[in-house]
C-alpha positions in Angstrom: 10.5 14.2 -27.5 7.8 15.0 -25.1 4.6 13.9 -26.3 2.4 15.9 -23.7 3.9 18.9 -25.0 0.8 20.6 -27.5 3.4 21.7 -30.1 4.3 18.1 -30.5 0.9 16.5 -30.5 -0.5 15.5 -33.5 -3.6 17.3 -35.4 -6.6 16.0 -37.1 -7.8 18.1 -40.1 -11.9 17.9 -40.6 -14.1 19.2 -43.3 -15.4 22.7 -42.5 -19.0 21.3 -42.1 -18.0 18.8 -39.6 -19.7 19.0 -36.1 -16.7 18.1 -33.5 -18.7 18.9 -30.3 -19.5 15.3 -29.1 -15.8 14.8 -30.1 -14.6 17.4 -28.1 -16.6 16.4 -25.3 -15.4 12.8 -25.4 -12.0 13.5 -26.0 -10.7 16.8 -24.8 -9.6 18.1 -27.7 -9.2 21.7 -28.2 -10.2 23.5 -31.6 -7.8 26.1 -33.2 -9.2 28.1 -36.2 -6.7 28.7 -38.8 -7.0 30.1 -42.5 -5.4 28.2 -45.4 -3.7 29.6 -48.2 -6.7 30.2 -50.2 -8.3 32.4 -47.6 -10.7 29.6 -46.2 -10.9 29.1 -42.7 -10.6 25.2 -41.6 -10.5 23.7 -38.1 -7.5 22.0 -36.5 -8.1 20.0 -33.3 -5.3 19.4 -30.6 -5.2 16.4 -28.5 -4.3 17.4 -24.9 -4.3 13.9 -22.9 -3.2 16.0 -19.5 -6.6 18.2 -20.0 -8.9 14.6 -20.2 -7.0 13.3 -17.3 -7.6 16.3 -15.0 -11.4 16.8 -16.0 -14.5 15.0 -16.3 -17.4 14.6 -18.4 -20.6 16.4 -17.4 -23.9 17.7 -18.5 -24.1 21.2 -19.1 -26.4 22.5 -16.6 -25.4 26.1 -15.3 -26.0 29.0 -17.6 -23.2 28.0 -20.3 -20.7 26.2 -18.7 -18.3 23.9 -20.7 -18.9 20.6 -21.1 -15.8 19.1 -19.0 -15.5 19.5 -15.2 -12.0 19.8 -13.1 -11.6 17.0 -10.9 -11.0 18.7 -7.6 -13.0 22.0 -7.9 -16.7 22.4 -6.4 -19.1 23.9 -8.8 -19.4 27.8 -7.9 -22.1 28.6 -10.2 -24.4 26.9 -7.6 -23.4 29.3 -5.2 -24.0 31.9 -7.5 -27.0 30.8 -8.8 -28.8 30.4 -5.0 -27.4 33.8 -4.0 -29.0 35.7 -7.0 -32.5 33.7 -6.6 -32.5 34.5 -2.7 -31.8 37.9 -2.9 -33.9 38.3 -6.1 -36.8 36.2 -4.4 -36.9 39.1 -1.4 -36.9 42.0 -3.5 -40.2 39.9 -5.6 -41.6 39.7 -2.1 -41.8 43.6 -1.2 -42.4 44.3 -4.8 -45.5 41.9 -4.9 -46.8 42.5 -1.5 -45.5 45.4 0.4 -44.8 48.0 -2.5 -45.3 50.7 -0.3 -42.7 49.8 2.6 -39.1 50.4 2.4 -36.8 47.0 1.3 -33.9 48.2 3.3 -34.3 45.2 5.2 -32.3 43.7 2.4 -29.4 45.4 3.0 -27.3 42.4 4.4 -28.5 39.9 1.9 -27.8 42.1 -0.9 -24.5 43.1 0.1 -23.1 39.6 1.0 -25.0 37.1 -0.3 -26.6 38.5 -3.5 -23.7 40.8 -3.9 -20.3 39.7 -2.8 -20.9 35.8 -2.5 -22.1 36.1 -6.3 -19.6 38.4 -7.1 -16.9 35.5 -6.2 -18.7 32.7 -7.1 -18.5 34.2 -10.6 -14.9 34.9 -10.7 -14.4 31.3 -9.6 -16.2 29.9 -12.5 -14.1 31.8 -15.1 -11.9 29.1 -14.1 -14.4 26.5 -14.2 -15.0 27.0 -17.9 -18.2 29.3 -18.0 -17.2 32.4 -19.8 -20.6 33.0 -20.2 -21.8 32.0 -17.0 -19.5 33.6 -14.9 -19.7 37.1 -16.9 -23.5 36.9 -15.8 -22.5 36.0 -12.0 -20.1 38.6 -11.9 -22.5 41.2 -13.3 -25.2 40.7 -10.9 -23.0 40.4 -8.3 -21.9 43.9 -9.1 -25.7 44.8 -9.5 -26.7 43.6 -5.8 -23.6 45.0 -4.0 -24.1 48.5 -5.5 -28.0 48.0 -5.1 -27.2 47.1 -1.4 -24.4 50.0 -0.8 -27.1 52.6 -1.9 -29.3 51.7 1.0 -26.5 52.7 3.5 -26.7 55.9 4.9 -23.2 57.0 3.6 -23.8 56.3 0.1 -27.4 56.9 0.0 -26.3 60.8 0.5 -25.3 60.8 -2.7 -28.9 60.6 -4.2 -29.2 64.3 -2.4 -27.7 65.4 -5.6 -31.0 65.1 -7.2 -33.2 67.8 -5.7 -36.6 66.3 -6.3 -38.8 63.4 -6.2 -38.9 63.5 -9.9 -35.2 63.5 -10.8 -35.0 60.4 -8.4 -37.3 58.7 -10.1 -36.1 59.5 -13.4 -32.7 58.7 -12.6 -33.8 55.3 -11.1 -35.5 54.8 -14.3 -32.7 55.5 -16.5 -30.5 52.8 -14.1 -32.9 50.0 -14.3 -33.8 50.5 -18.3 -30.1 50.3 -18.8 -29.8 46.9 -16.7 -32.7 45.8 -18.6 -31.1 46.4 -22.1 -28.1 44.8 -20.7 -30.0 41.8 -19.8 -31.9 41.7 -23.1 -28.6 41.7 -24.6 -27.6 38.3 -22.3 -31.1 36.8 -23.1 -30.5 36.8 -26.7 -27.2 35.4 -26.7 -28.4 32.4 -24.5 -30.4 31.4 -27.5 -27.1 31.0 -29.2 -24.7 29.9 -27.5 -23.7 26.4 -27.4 -24.5 25.7 -24.0 -27.8 27.7 -24.1 -30.5 26.0 -22.1 -34.2 27.1 -21.6 -33.7 27.5 -18.0 -31.1 29.6 -18.7 -33.4 31.8 -20.8 -36.3 31.3 -18.4 -34.2 33.0 -16.0 -32.7 36.2 -18.2 -36.3 36.9 -19.6 -37.9 37.6 -16.4 -34.9 39.4 -15.1 -35.3 41.4 -17.9 -38.9 41.9 -17.4 -38.7 42.5 -13.6 -35.7 45.5 -14.5 -38.3 46.6 -17.6 -41.1 46.9 -14.9 -39.6 48.5 -12.3 -37.9 51.4 -14.7 -41.6 52.0 -15.9 -43.0 52.2 -12.3 -40.3 55.0 -11.7 -41.6 56.6 -14.5 -45.1 56.4 -13.8 -45.3 55.7 -10.1 -48.2 53.2 -11.0 -48.2 50.6 -8.1 -49.8 47.5 -9.9 -46.7 47.6 -12.4 -44.4 47.3 -9.3 -46.5 44.4 -8.2 -46.2 42.6 -11.7 -42.6 43.0 -11.1 -42.8 41.1 -8.2 -44.1 38.1 -9.9 -41.6 37.8 -12.5 -39.0 38.4 -9.8 -40.1 35.4 -8.5 -40.3 33.3 -11.7 -36.5 34.4 -12.2 -35.9 33.3 -8.6 -37.2 29.8 -9.2 -35.2 29.3 -12.5 -32.3 30.2 -10.5 -32.7 27.8 -7.7 -33.5 24.9 -10.4 -30.6 25.5 -12.3 -29.0 25.4 -9.0 -30.3 22.2 -7.9 -30.0 20.8 -11.5 -26.0 21.3 -11.1 -26.0 19.5 -7.7 -27.7 16.7 -9.0 -25.7 16.2 -11.9 -22.5 15.5 -9.7 -24.9 12.7 -8.1 -25.3 11.3 -11.4 -28.9 12.4 -11.7 -29.7 14.6 -14.8 -32.5 17.0 -14.7 -34.2 18.6 -17.5 -32.8 21.9 -18.4 -33.5 22.4 -21.8 -30.7 22.2 -24.1 -31.0 24.3 -27.1 -28.4 22.2 -29.0 -28.0 18.7 -28.1 -24.5 17.0 -28.7 
């Protein structure tokens, strides 16, 4: 009999109210939710020795990744965080200090670093065990790629469909309002997930405010609102930089504070 076959491995039935987070953290046990004949949900935990042998323990420092790390893979979340932070802080600089100047100098960074690099890092993060973190990185990688493409003359011609400046501003406002709503959804989820941290909520909260303020600016053309969005962009970027630093230091066995909501 092959003892490493999941079908042949023993399972341990635990009470519904039992917390297995620490046990799963220590042993690499896999949780399976089932329903008994009485209609009550129960939990079964199957041991996977190979899983534990191929992974290592780790602190949850990036966005909601799993509590175990592949042995031979670097953390793609660091690249995703720092690429997001860099392009966001560039945006904040223009919004805060140069609100009347074109920010098209962001084009290469927006497309290649904040966009493509973050997009790829997000997909790699799916293999790293970070469903929530990967979704965030792919989402904003796509956002920044699209933003950069709109700066290219070939794509900017699509804006010619709007005949007046008012129509352009209204379209931009709708665009930013929808991204603000999406970010608010992620922010609320960050408060509930098992690997949620204060730093994650900090980043998402200030990204939400940045997008919301930019949307309001497009509707009102009030310059101070755009300047305030530059401040919130700076705060979001600093949080992302710090989260990436915490992830790198975790690999050096140095644990930096990230504010876990749910201690295990």
